[in-house]
N, C-alpha and C positions, 0 to 999 in steps of 0.2 A: 263339246257341248254349243250350242248357237246360241246367239246374243241376239237378245230383241231389237226389232228396230228400231231407230230413234225417227221423231218428228224430221230431222235433218234427211233422213234419207226415202222419205217418202215422194214423190212425184210433184211436181205443183198441181195437177189435178187432184192426186189423193187428199195432200193440205187442204185443197179449196173444199172437197167435200168433206171431211173431217170436221172444218170449221162450220159450214153449214149446218152438218147435223148438232154442232155443239148449241149452236145457236139457235136452233128448232126447238131443242131439248129447253133451253132458256124461256124462248117464248112460250111452249106450253106450259112449262112449270109457274110462270110467270102467271098467267092468262088464267091459270087454276087456283091461284092464288098461294101456291106452295113456297117455303122457303128451303132453301138448299139442302138443309139439315133433315128434314122432313122427307124431299126426294130420295135423301140418302138412306134413311131409314128405311122405308117403303122398295128400296132396290136393294139393300143388304151391304152398301158401300161407304164409305167415308165420305163426308161433306166436303173434305178439302177436295177428294176427286172430284165430287160435281162440279166444283170452281174450277179445275184445270182442264174438263170437260168444256165447260160453256166459253172459257176464256181463249184456250189454246185449240180447242177441237182434237184433243191425240185420238189415236185410232181406236175404236173401240170393237170389239169381240161382239159375234152375233148374240151371245147369250148375254152381255150385258146391254144390247138394244133391246132385246126380249125384256129384261127386267124393269128396263126405264119405260119401254111403252105400257108394260102391265102396271107400275104403279103410277102412271101418269093416266091410264087407262083409257089408251089409244091403239091401232093396231101400229106393230113396228115399222110398218111402208110408211106411216103418218110422222116418222121422225126423220124422214129422208126428205131432203127440199125438193119443192115441184119442180116437174120437166120445164123446159121454155117453151113446151107448147099451150100455154095457160091453164092446167089442170090445177083442179085443187082437190085437198084431200076431203073426206066425209066428214072429218074433225073441224075443219076450217069455218065454217058457217055457224054451227053449235060456240065453237070457241070465242067466236067474236062477238056474238049476240051475249054471252056470258059475261065479257068483258066490258060490253056498253052496259049491261044491268048494273055490275060492278061500281061502273063509273057514274051512274044515275043515283046509285045508293050514298057513293062520296059526295056527290054535288047535292043532295038532299039534305044530308049532314053538315057540309057547309053553310047550305042557305041556313040552318038552324042555327048553326053557331052565329051567323052573321045577325040575323034576326033577333039572339039573345045577348048581342052585348050592348055591353050598357052605353048610352051618349054620354056623356059628361059635358062637352061642351056645345055652343051652338056655331056653326060654320062665319065665317069672319068673312065679311064682303068688302074689297077691294075697293074704292072708287077710282075714278081714272084722277081725281085731284091729287089723290096720296094719304089722302083720309081714310082710316080704317074703323069700322063701323061694328057693332056687334048685335 
């Protein structure tokens, strides 16, 4: 019986690719506002495995890549890192727009929170003489 390969047996190039795929999965998951648990449920794997993939870049099967791409709503090729020739995937711009929209919503929530915060004290003014005025 053949033993499965370990990370140490992969070439440096394979390890770099696996890590890049794990990082890409994390980026897409976070951009879509999903937790590891949600992605795990949609992909039919354990959440601890998602964490392992994102953190260490374990070698994934094509079946798992397909499951993740379906769960994330992207093409399998979008889970692969972009080439060095400056290519962007079909999902890059919409994902960036979605992230910007979420950040704008968070900013509005924070601004509303600041506006509704009670002001209990008036700011103190310190004069160069050392006296404090209210």
